[in-house]
N, C-alpha and C positions, 0 to 999 in steps of 0.2 A: 572412803572419806567423803563427806558432804561439804560443799562450799556454798556460801551465800553471797549475794550482792556483788560488790566489786571483785571479790575473789573468784566467784563463779565466772564473771565476765573475763577476768584475766586468764583463767584456765581455758576458756574457749579460744581466746586469741593465741595463747601459747601453744595450744594443741595444733593450730595451723602452722605456727613456726616450726614445731617439731616435724609435722608431716612434710613440710617443704625441705627440711634438712635431710630427712630419711629418703625422700624421693630422689635426692642427688646421690653422691657417692659416699655419704657419711656411713661409718661403721655403727650400726644400731646398738650392738653390744657395748662398744666404747662410749657411745653417747649415754646409754643408760647408766653405766658405771660412773661416768663423770657427774651426772645429775645426782646420783646417790651420794657421792662424795661431797658435793656442794651442800646438799640438804643436811648432811651430818654436821658439817662445820657450822652452818647457820643455827642449828639447834644447840650446839655446844658453846656458841659465842653470842650471847644476848646483845652485846653492844653492836656487833656487826649486823645482826638481824634488825635492830632498831634503825640503824643508819640506812640499810638497804630498803626499808619500807617507809622511810620518812618522806612525806610528800613535800616538806619544806626544803629538802635537799635536791638540787638540780639533777635531772636524770643523767646528764653527761658526767657529772661528778660521781654518781653512784656506779655508772658503767665503768668509769675509769678505775674505781676502787676494786670492783670485782675482777676486772681484767688484770690488775696488778697482783691480786691475791691468788687467782686461780689460773691465770693465763698459761703458765707452764706446767700445770698440774692436771688439766682435764682436756678432753677432746675439743677441737675447735668448734664443732657443731654444738656440743653441749654448752660451751662458753657463750655461744651466740644466743642460745635459749635463756641462759641465766642473765645475760645483758639485757635481753628484751624484758625479762621478768621484773627486774628492778625498776623498769620504767612504768610499771602498772601500779594502780592503787590496790590496797589489800584491806579486807574487812577486819582481819586480825593479823598481827605480825607473824604468828606461827604459820599462817596459811602459805606464806612464801615457800618455806621448806617443805610443807606437805604437798603443795602442787608440784614442786620440782621432783619430789619422790614419786608422785603419781605418774608424771611424765617419764621418769626413769623406768618405771614398771612397763609403761606402754612401749618404750624403746626396746627393752629386753624381750618383751613378748614378740615384737616385730622381728627381732633377730632370729627367732626360732623358725620363721618363714613357713616352709612346707610341713614342719613338725609341730604345728600349733596344737593339733589334737593331742599329740603325745605329751606336749608341755602341760596342757590342762589335766590330763590323766595323772601325770607324775605329781603335780601340785596337790591334787586331791588325795592320791595314795599316800604321799608323804605326810599330809595333814592327818590322815587316819593313823599312820604309824605313830605319830607324836601323841595323838589323842588316846590311843590304846596302850601306850607304854608309859606308865607313870614315872619310872626312873628317868627316862629320856626327857619327858615333859618337865620334870623338876630340874634336871640338869640345864635345860635350855632357858629356864626362867630364874635360875639361881643368881641373885644379885652379887654373890660372892665370887662367881666365876667371871673371868674377863670375857669380853666379846670375842677376842682372838681364840680363847679356849673353846668357847661354844662353836665358833666357826670351824675350828679343827674337828670337832665332833661331827658336825654336819658333813664336812668333806670326807671324813672317814666312812660315812654311811652312803654318800651319794656319788662320789667321784668314780667315774668309769661305769656307773650304772644308770645315770640320768643325763639328760641334756645339759650342756653348759648353762643354758638359760634357766633351767630348773634349779641348778646349784646356786646361781647368782641370786635368784629370787628367794630361795630358802635362806641364804645368808642375809639378805636384806630384811627378812622377817625378824631378824634379831635386833633391828635398829631401835626398837622400843616405841615406834610411832603408833603401834596398835596394842591393844590390851594384852594379847598373848600371841605367841608364834602361830598357833592354830588359826586365830582370827585373821592374822596377816595373810596366811596362805589362802584362806577363803577369799579375802578381798582381792588378792592377786589373781586368783582364778577368775573372779568376776570381771576384772579388768581385761583379762585375756579373752573372755567371752564377748565383752563390749567391743574390743578392737576388731573382732571378726563378726560383729553384729549377730551374736548368738545369744540364746538363753541357756541356762544351766539347769538341768533336772537331776535331782537325787532320787534314784530308783531303788527301793528296798524290796527284795525278793527272797524267797526261802531257798532257792537254788540258783546257781549261775545261769545267766541267759546265754543262748548261743548267739553267734554273730548275726544270723538271720533274724532272730527274735529281737535283738537290739536294733537292727536296721529298721525293722517294721515299726517298732515302738518309736524310734526317733522320727521316722517319716510321719507317723500319726500325730505326734506332738508338734512337729514342724508345721503341719497343715493347720492344726488347731490354733497355734500362736503366730502363724504367718512369719516365721523366722526359724532359721536352723537351730536345732537344739542339741547341746552336748550332754551326753548321759554320764552321770556318776553312779555306777551300779554297786550297791552294797548288799552282800549276801547276809541275811539276818534270819537265823533259824526261828526266831520269835514270830516271824510273819506267818508261819505254818503253811500258807498257800496264798495264791493271788499276788497282787502287786500294789505297792504304794508309791506314788509319784509326788514329789514336792518340787514345784517350779515357781520361784518367786514367792508370793504370798498364797499361791494356789496349792491345794492338796487334793489329789485324786486317790482315794483309798478304796481299793477293791480287794483287800485282804480278807482271808477267812476270819481272822481275829476281829476285824472291823464289823463283818456281817454278824458274827456271834454277839458282839457287844450291842449292836443295833437290835438284834432279836431279844436280848435280855431287857433292854430298855423298854421295848414294846410290851413284853410280858409284865414287867414291873408297873408299867403305866396302866 
């Protein structure tokens, strides 16, 4: 999600509020879940969303309102972030819910702690499972299915096999704030990378890379981009040989197919 103007400033300030809460004894997973719940309510209740973002309503009144509504339903630290949020100006009313969801993702990512690399891998792999399985993709996007039904499907696939944080984020991907579940999972993995000050590289190869090969590639990319790089490795027989790396807007294509195509272009020219 991209935020502009007042909403971008609000996100910066609220990120500090969240950091302070998580630096204490707050339960990061509970904070994330609470922020997701509030964001969902704000999206489903336009009248509440309008009041919560109305600059003509006193901040204290808005904070009293959200405390009355959510005070016994969400974690205290999450409620503190929400109370701070309604005191900010917003470029668009929908940005309040979107920012709270974003901060919820950050909190859930932080809850994975030492398993952050595994979390990123699981989000990527589950995204590929969804993309490569049309019946599953259709089931998760079917408007006739309830969110609870879709969540049950996710839990059947992931429970006991993935981190609790992965399951939580996969379920949040059903919220409808992104175009598709796959797009949401990609966005959440990018948030995970940002939290840990990393870049994400998608690496396409004809055969699986060994751990040492992955380590050398990650080190080389980290030196090039002056930041740790998390690798998403995709084995693609169409590559034939060599390697293709996509990192942000950059593409490093050293595949046999690429070299053959270049040779054809030169011959044709």
